[in-house]
KOLZAKE-41924 format. One record per atom (N, C-alpha, C): z, x negated, y negated. Coordinates in steps of 0.001 Angstrom, whole numbers, padded with zeros to 6 digits, always signed. Layout:
# KOLZAKE-41924
ZXY ...
END
This chain:
# KOLZAKE-41924
+137597-031848-109344 +137840-030443-109016 +138321-029697-110258 +137663-028579-110568 +138074-027762-111701 +139205-026834-111269 +140308-026910-111970 +141458-026079-111624 +141235-024636-112059 +141743-023718-111279 +141720-022310-111669 +142717-022088-112799 +142516-021034-113535 +143366-020741-114689 +144592-019955-114233 +145806-020516-114375 +147008-019799-113926 +147324-018578-114782 +146603-018397-115920 +146800-017204-116750 +146080-015990-116169 +145208-016203-115216 +144607-015105-114471 +145722-014473-113632 +145956-013166-113798 +147123-012544-113150 +147094-012667-111632 +145905-012746-111043 +145782-012922-109595 +146353-014283-109177 +145972-015330-109904 +146474-016670-109605 +147956-016775-109966 +148339-016178-111076 +149741-016199-111499 +150641-015619-110402 +150194-014511-109815 +151014-013899-108763 +151020-014748-107498 +149928-015434-107204 +149914-016313-106040 +150919-017447-106215 +151065-017943-107453 +151967-019068-107703 +153423-018621-107753 +153702-017526-108454 +155077-017125-108725 +155556-015938-107895 +154641-015196-107282 +155036-013954-106643 +154939-013930-105137 +154902-015087-104490 +154858-015118-103028 +156220-015542-102479 +156510-015121-101273 +157791-015462-100646 +157969-016975-100527 +156875-017679-100247 +156964-019135-100089 +157323-019843-101395 +157044-019174-102528 +157296-019791-103830 +158393-019065-104605 +159275-018405-103873 +160353-017670-104532 +161243-018617-105335 +161371-019868-104865 +162158-020859-105598 +161503-021229-106926 +160165-021157-106967 +159440-021422-108215 +159730-020313-109225 +159675-019066-108756 +159976-017932-109629 +161407-018021-110147 +162342-018369-109282 +163739-018468-109684 +163922-019534-110768 +163245-020665-110619 +163352-021729-111615 +162764-021286-112954 +161631-020584-112900 +161013-020083-114135 +161937-019075-114826 +162500-018157-114055 +163394-017147-114626 +164652-017787-115227 +165187-018787-114558 +166383-019433-115079 +166093-020164-116387 +164911-020750-116497 +164527-021376-117764 +164421-020316-118865 +163901-019148-118498 +163764-018042-119457 +165121-017548-119916 +166011-017287-118969 +167313-016715-119312 +168222-017733-120002 +168153-018998-119605 +168965-020020-120252 +168577-020176-121718 +167279-020114-122006 +166833-020211-123395 +167299-019007-124206 +167482-017868-123524 +167960-016653-124198 +169483-016595-124250 +170153-017663-123782 +171599-017711-123834 +172291-016923-122744 +171610-016713-121624 +172179-015942-120520 +172441-016856-119327 +173360-016474-118452 +173675-017323-117295 +172516-017369-116301 +172390-018467-115574 +171309-018584-114594 +171545-017699-113377 +170458-017425-112665 +170528-016641-111431 +170720-017580-110255 +171350-017090-109219 +171521-017888-107998 +170586-017424-106890 +170090-016181-107045 +169245-015621-105984 +168303-014597-106596 +167136-014453-106007 +166155-013462-106469 +165502-012832-105249 +165276-011536-105312 +164620-010804-104227 +163286-010282-104745 +162207-010654-104081 +160883-010160-104463 +160703-008745-103936 +160366-007821-104822 +160192-006425-104416 +158739-006100-104092 +157796-006869-104628 +156381-006668-104302 +155698-008024-104109 +156125-008782-103091 +155557-010122-102894 +154052-010076-102658 +153394-011176-103009 +151948-011258-102831 +151582-011105-101356 +150589-010265-101112 +149982-010148-099781 +148470-010107-099978 +147745-010102-098884 +146286-010035-098972 +145821-008743-099634 +146663-007711-099620 +146304-006447-100269 +146214-006596-101786 +146798-007691-102312 +146743-007938-103751 +145416-008559-104175 +144539-008846-103203 +143232-009383-103578 +142565-008430-104559 +141997-008944-105654 +141591-008102-106781 +140290-007334-106567 +140169-006636-105461 +138980-005794-105264 +139230-004392-105797 +140497-003987-105833 +140851-002698-106407 +140998-002868-107909 +140082-002287-108651 +140054-002507-110097 +141238-001868-110807 +141956-000975-110134 +143102-000337-110768 +144397-001113-110526 +144322-002192-109760 +145543-002907-109402 +146163-003588-110615 +147484-003558-110668 +148239-004272-111689 +149023-005356-110960 +148633-006599-111180 +149200-007700-110413 +150429-008270-111111 +151427-007425-111303 +152683-007880-111884 +153601-008365-110768 +154748-008862-111155 +155745-009333-110188 +157037-008572-110433 +157536-007925-109401 +158788-007171-109494 +159845-007887-108648 +161001-008084-109253 +162069-008789-108551 +163413-008150-108870 +164406-008479-108046 +165758-007939-108227 +166761-009056-108002 +167806-009067-108817 +168854-010076-108644 +169869-009579-107617 +170771-010470-107239 +171806-010107-106261 +172705-009000-106800 +172808-008911-108146 +173646-007875-108770 +172881-006572-108992 +171594-006545-108640 +170818-005320-108761 +169986-005218-110030 +170062-006216-110918 +169240-006198-112132 +167770-006291-111747 +166947-005452-112367 +165519-005419-112051 +164723-006198-113089 +163712-006921-112623 +162894-007754-113509 +161425-007494-113203 +160646-007277-114256 +159201-007117-114111 +158511-008175-114966 +157611-008939-114360 +156901-010015-115066 +155409-009709-115027 +154787-009744-116192 +153362-009429-116270 +152645-010471-117119 +151533-010963-116620 +150689-011899-117347 +149500-011130-117918 +149237-011305-119214 +148112-010642-119860 +147164-011694-120417 +145997-011819-119767 +144996-012791-120207 +144283-012310-121465 +143995-011006-121525 +143318-010420-122677 +144204-009326-123276 +143980-009048-124538 +144792-008070-125261 +144397-006646-124876 +145302-005883-124226 +144982-004498-123865 +145256-003522-125012 +145829-004035-126117 +146255-003240-127273 +147367-002253-126889 +148093-001803-127882 +149252-000920-127700 +150251-001555-126724 +150372-002892-126782 +151220-003601-125832 +152679-003163-125938 +153120-002863-127170 +154519-002472-127348 +154815-001158-126617 +153924-000183-126768 +154115+001105-126098 +153953+000951-124584 +153009+000144-124180 +152790-000117-122755 +154044-000738-122137 +154652-001674-122874 +155858-002343-122395 +156990-001354-122192 +157211-000489-123189 +158284+000506-123078 +158012+001493-121956 +156737+001838-121771 +156379+002780-120709 +156735+002200-119337 +156350+000951-119096 +156627+000348-117794 +158123+000068-117621 +158803-000303-118733 +160243-000506-118641 +160928+000813-118265 +160560+001897-118957 +161204+003191-118697 +160923+003676-117275 +159732+003387-116776 +159378+003766-115404 +160269+003026-114399 +160501+001747-114666 +161358+000942-113791 +162793+001465-113834 +163275+001812-115018 +164641+002307-115201 +164814+003677-114546 +163831+004546-114786 +163893+005932-114315 +163932+006024-112789 +163151+005187-112120 +163006+005323-110665 +164137+004667-109867 +165176+004212-110552 +166308+003647-109812 +167126+004712-109095 +167201+005920-109667 +168001+006973-109033 +167145+008197-108761 +167465+008875-107699 +166755+010101-107358 +167399+011281-108077 +166725+012430-108012 +167233+013626-108679 +168644+013940-108175 +169542+014176-109113 +170925+014449-108755 +171779+013214-108636 +171161+012031-108844 +171910+010788-108744 +172839+010599-109932 +173698+009604-109820 +174684+009323-110866 +174131+008274-111818 +174235+008552-113121 +173723+007613-114121 +174399+006247-114041 +175602+006226-113518 +176313+004952-113416 +175609+003994-112441 +174700+004521-111623 +173975+003686-110671 +172876+002869-111332 +172498+003245-112552 +171400+002561-113238 +171781+001123-113575 +170889+000204-113230 +171109-001218-113501 +170195-001673-114652 +170557-002793-115208 +169767-003378-116294 +168340-003672-115826 +167366-003417-116705 +165967-003712-116419 +165425-004682-117469 +164763-005716-116998 +164223-006755-117870 +162708-006809-117704 +162007-006759-118822 +160553-006918-118813 +160199-008258-119440 +159334-009016-118776 +158865-010301-119312 +157349-010235-119418 +156851-010273-120636 +155407-010264-120879 +154965-011652-121324 +154051-012242-120582 +153475-013539-120954 +152061-013248-121460 +151826-013508-122732 +150591-013085-123381 +149716-014282-123754 +148442-014163-123488 +147478-015184-123881 +146920-014887-125270 +147659-014168-126065 +147271-013838-127436 +148555-013631-128231 +148452-013625-129532 +149617-013417-130394 +149651-011986-130891 +150845-011407-130958 +150970-010038-131454 +152163-009848-132378 +153099-010785-132398 +154293-010638-133223 +154176-011497-134487 +154649-010978-135630 +154470-011682-136913 +155513-012763-137173 +155649-013688-136230 +156514-014850-136462 +155942-016035-135696 +156608-017181-135791 +156094-018404-135160 +156772-018708-133831 +157666-017858-133375 +158388-018102-132127 +157491-017803-130924 +157471-018731-129977 +156671-018486-128769 +157421-017606-127774 +158741-017478-127945 +159559-016670-127028 +160475-015779-127850 +160218-014475-127815 +161039-013497-128520 +161745-012618-127500 +163013-012277-127792 +163809-011454-126877 +164329-010246-127650 +164103-009046-127091 +164490-007810-127758 +165559-007073-126944 +166546-006511-127698 +167575-005663-127118 +167719-004422-127986 +168530-003484-127532 +168783-002254-128278 +170100-002412-129036 +169987-002632-130371 +171176-002888-131183 +171173-002039-132444 +172363-001835-133022 +172512-001098-134279 +171964-001955-135429 +171273-001317-136367 +170556-002040-137413 +171445-002921-138282 +172625-002439-138661 +173446-003130-139653 +174478-004065-139037 +175195-003586-138045 +176267-004393-137452 +175807-005195-136246 +174609-004859-135732 +174021-005539-134568 +174811-005322-133282 +175722-004346-133274 +176426-004065-132023 +175448-003439-131028 +175527-003825-129759 +174597-003261-128772 +174967-001825-128410 +173957-000962-128286 +174203+000387-127776 +174493+000315-126282 +173640-000460-125597 +173784-000698-124157 +172934-001918-123832 +173337-002672-122837 +172635-003922-122503 +171561-003720-121437 +171262-002474-121119 +170356-002193-120001 +168886-002492-120297 +168525-002624-121584 +167124-002899-121921 +167012-004309-122493 +166074-005065-121942 +165817-006426-122420 +164330-006710-122239 +163677-007095-123319 +162232-007350-123292 +161968-008757-123824 +161304-009565-123022 +160886-010905-123430 +159381-010885-123703 +158989-011445-124832 +157566-011586-125154 +157288-013071-125370 +156433-013629-124525 +156061-015041-124624 +154590-015114-125016 +154307-015770-126135 +152939-015828-126665 +152415-017258-126555 +151512-017484-125616 +151026-018828-125322 +150295-019491-126489 +149506-018757-127304 +148799-019426-128412 +149745-020106-129405 +150987-019656-129497 +151933-020247-130444 +152413-021626-129989 +151970-022057-128810 +152303-023394-128315 +151229-024413-128673 +150213-023960-129391 +149038-024818-129644 +149427-026152-130280 +150352-026122-131233 +150746-027349-131926 +152045-027936-131366 +152504-027369-130254 +153778-027838-129694 +153570-029138-128918 +154339-030187-129231 +154188-031435-128477 +154702-031277-127053 +154178-032107-126171 +154671-032090-124799 +156133-032541-124800 +157057-031690-124341 +158489-032000-124465 +158959-033015-123430 +159982-033756-123834 +160617-034677-122901 +161688-033933-122109 +162417-033068-122821 +163456-032281-122153 +162812-031165-121334 +163599-030612-120414 +163089-029498-119623 +163209-028194-120392 +162975-027089-119695 +163120-025791-120330 +161878-024937-120190 +161960-023744-120756 +160884-022762-120641 +159563-023275-121190 +159601-024038-122278 +158356-024490-122902 +157504-025305-121919 +158148-026046-121011 +157386-026805-120004 +156565-025878-119118 +157189-024782-118693 +156496-023814-117847 +155326-023176-118594 +155563-022836-119858 +154525-022158-120636 +153369-023098-120965 +153665-024373-121191 +152583-025338-121426 +151725-025494-120174 +152368-025489-119014 +151612-025526-117752 +150693-024310-117643 +151233-023124-117936 +150432-021905-117856 +149300-021916-118877 +149575-022458-120039 +148566-022480-121090 +147410-023412-120745 +147654-024375-119858 +146564-025238-119428 +146624-026648-119964 +147848-027194-120069 +147959-028581-120511 +147224-029476-119513 +146653-030569-119998 +145861-031460-119146 +146709-032005-117987 +146114-032080-116784 +146872-032584-115616 +147488-033963-115843 +146899-034765-116751 +147471-036085-117042 +148887-035973-117612 +149206-034815-118192 +150534-034610-118788 +151502-033879-117858 +151036-033510-116681 +151872-032766-115756 +153152-033526-115401 +153014-034834-115176 +154173-035620-114732 +155296-035560-115767 +154930-035574-117056 +155924-035505-118118 +156663-034169-118058 +155909-033090-117787 +156505-031758-117747 +157485-031599-116591 +157240-032335-115515 +158067-032147-114314 +159307-033032-114282 +159429-033956-115224 +160574-034885-115202 +161890-034122-115194 +162019-033136-116097 +163251-032348-116169 +163077-030931-115642 +161912-030636-115107 +161659-029348-114452 +160980-029623-113111 +161725-030167-112154 +161114-030605-110888 +160413-029496-110122 +160871-028242-110256 +160247-027159-109504 +158832-026859-110026 +158523-027322-111235 +157165-027175-111764 +156154-027908-110881 +156612-028971-110245 +155715-029737-109372 +155176-028858-108253 +156023-027982-107707 +155567-027092-106636 +154550-026085-107172 +154759-025592-108386 +153805-024677-109006 +152458-025368-109194 +152496-026611-109635 +151258-027374-109853 +150538-027655-108536 +151303-028001-107515 +150713-028256-106190 +150061-026988-105647 +150723-025841-105865 +150160-024561-105427 +148848-024280-106143 +148796-024539-107449 +147566-024324-108203 +146445-025223-107694 +146759-026466-107400 +145741-027387-106871 +145229-026904-105516 +146141-026447-104661 +145747-025938-103348 +144832-024716-103479 +145226-023780-104339 +144420-022569-104532 +143048-022900-105104 +142995-023903-105963 +141730-024276-106608 +140736-024873-105622 +141228-025369-104481 +140355-025964-103472 +139891-024962-102415 +140466-023744-102478 +140163-022745-101455 +138999-021860-101902 +137905-021867-101142 +136689-021146-101535 +136930-019638-101631 +137667-019082-100681 +137923-017638-100690 +138750-017233-101920 +139732-018075-102254 +140557-017795-103439 +139718-017858-104704 +138802-018832-104767 +137947-018951-105956 +137067-017712-106118 +136573-017169-105014 +135742-015963-105087 +136560-014780-105593 +137789-014635-105064 +138652-013544-105510 +139030-013717-106978 +139246-014958-107366 +139571-015289-108751 +138428-014859-109682 +137201-015196-109312 +136040-014844-110142 +135876-013327-110217 +136146-012628-109104 +136074-011167-109101 +137067-010572-110091 +138288-011076-110043 +139321-010579-110950 +138994-010923-112403 +138514-012143-112630 +138191-012572-113988 +137077-011711-114578 +136082-011384-113763 +134993-010526-114235 +135518-009153-114627 +136407-008603-113787 +136972-007288-114114 +137769-007353-115409 +138603-008394-115566 +139420-008511-116770 +138555-008650-118019 +137463-009418-117904 +136562-009575-119049 +135851-008265-119369 +135387-007581-118334 +134708-006290-118547 +135657-005279-119191 +136900-005267-118719 +137885-004332-119261 +138191-004661-120722 +138318-005969-121015 +138581-006382-122395 +137412-006006-123298 +136202-006169-122781 +135007-005810-123558 +134955-004308-123806 +135335-003521-122801 +135341-002062-122947 +136348-001630-124008 +137526-002234-123969 +138564-001894-124946 +138119-002271-126357 +137536-003467-126497 +137045-003907-127807 +135947-002979-128313 +135052-002577-127380 +133971-001671-127768 +134498-000329-128233 +135485+000204-127513 +136075+001488-127895 +136773+001385-129240 +137426+000248-129476 +138106+000044-130750 +137093-000014-131901 +135998-000764-131691 +134964-000875-132725 +134300+000473-132982 +134061+001222-131886 +133448+002548-132027 +134363+003486-132807 +135661+003405-132519 +136621+004236-133242 +136652+003909-134722 +136562+002603-135043 +136533+002198-136450 +135278+002722-137134 +134126+002632-136425 +132863+003095-136999 +132903+004597-137241 +133449+005331-136255 +133544+006787-136411 +134478+007150-137563 +135573+006416-137672 +136512+006676-138756 +135893+006389-140114 +135110+005306-140185 +134446+004963-141436 +133421+006021-141821 +132639+006496-140826 +131625+007530-141085 +132287+008827-141544 +133401+009186-140900 +134111+010402-141289 +134656+010275-142710 +135116+009061-143061 +135609+008832-144408 +134529+009008-145459 +133320+008547-145139 +132185+008689-146072 +131855+010158-146273 +131847+010923-145174 +131535+012357-145259 +132574+013073-146119 +133853+012712-145928 +134918+013349-146714 +134760+013029-148203 +134351+011806-148510 +134111+011434-149910 +132974+012265-150503 +131917+012463-149718 +130785+013257-150190 +131204+014707-150427 +132017+015235-149538 +132483+016613-149704 +133365+016749-150947 +134191+015732-151192 +135046+015760-152371 +134201+015709-153645 +133141+014873-153596 +132235+014799-154743 +131550+016141-154965 +131130+016782-153871 +130468+018088-153978 +131402+019124-154583 +132673+019095-154197 +133640+020046-154760 +133782+019860-156273 +133811+018602-156704 +133926+018345-158143 +132680+018833-158894 +131511+018622-158288 +130266+019055-158929 +130184+020582-158989 +130654+021235-157932 +130678+022711-157940 +131597+023217-159048 +132730+022536-159217 +133677+022946-160254 +133080+022795-161644 +132117+021869-161772 +131480+021647-163073 +130244+022520-163281 +129942+023327-162252 +128857+024282-162407 +127485+023817-161965 +127406+022704-161254 +126112+022234-160757 +125601+023197-159691 +124260+023331-159611 +123707+024234-158606 +123655+023546-157259 +123492+024346-156214 +123570+023870-154829 +122539+022788-154539 +121291+022996-154912 +120239+022037-154570 +120444+020699-155261 +120965+020734-156485 +121250+019475-157185 +122343+018702-156459 +123358+019425-156010 +124463+018780-155288 +123984+018214-153959 +123110+018960-153276 +122521+018462-152021 +121809+017143-152266 +121047+017085-153359 +120281+015883-153686 +121207+014718-154031 +122318+014992-154721 +123215+013939-155177 +124139+013423-154072 +124521+014290-153143 +125497+013899-152108 +124885+013666-150729 +123650+014134-150530 +122978+014052-149224 +123672+014893-148165 +124510+015837-148593 +125036+016826-147658 +123974+017886-147417 +124100+018630-146315 +123147+019698-146054 +123429+020882-146984 +122405+021710-147170 +122570+022878-148027 +123648+023810-147462 +123708+023921-146114 +124700+024786-145474 +126120+024293-145773 +126308+022942-145722 +127637+022399-145998 +128061+022679-147440 +127118+022509-148381 +127445+022725-149788 +127785+024188-150035 +127001+025084-149414 +127281+026522-149603 +128639+026888-148997 +128999+026247-147884 +130304+026495-147274 +131414+026018-148209 +131205+024867-148843 +132176+024353-149807 +132277+025275-151036 +131152+025866-151373 +131131+026785-152523 +131964+028032-152193 +131907+028484-150938 +132708+029632-150533 +134210+029284-150598 +134544+028068-150211 +135939+027605-150320 +136384+027616-151786 +135484+027115-152631 +135790+027010-154061 +135988+028380-154694 
END
């Protein structure tokens, strides 16, 4: 049986974002926070648990996981299989949206609780070798925090490529599972992370379900099409920018030739600009 890819956000939410697997999400979050030097959570409340409405037929759906701690801290977890670009700005936008919507108009700012964003990326974007980076809002020189309300985790799965299968538990075990370590190594990963076994069992169950596989393929096709569209737009933008740069160089050359007294038709021949463009440049000159 071929296992489904847990990096597909639809499958990721089925494993970590359902009420039946809330204990799996809690274990994953505790591994994340413990590695960041923060105390573990005792309870988690799912704010948008997986339902059949999350089936990926709506192409605009964002299959993230929203949760809240007993103290009111908000957490948003998002899996990105393909690079949507501008990830840093996208992250701040979604973080600010989560922070902003905690209070209604006229509410008290003291009601605002800490918001944590966790991005699990199937690509690398940060210029270091760390697979798990944690960002806060701190002063540049003394590193004193302005406020602890913003916390962003970036986990980059490709940076685990050369990472050995660990004996100890921790976040890396979870990320190796998500990255697609061979099932023969699953037992090693679960020795010190027993809740990983439930995540693996859930993935095996989903992989055997025909309806889930169809929904998975639908979502995967959309994600691939979207990634292709973004790449195409990026390439088109580069091509347009390059063409505009060439035109600007030709215009600059024409200006220099006009300054040296060359006639319009000679400049047209040398730069391949139109006669109208050269005459317009001559009027500027």
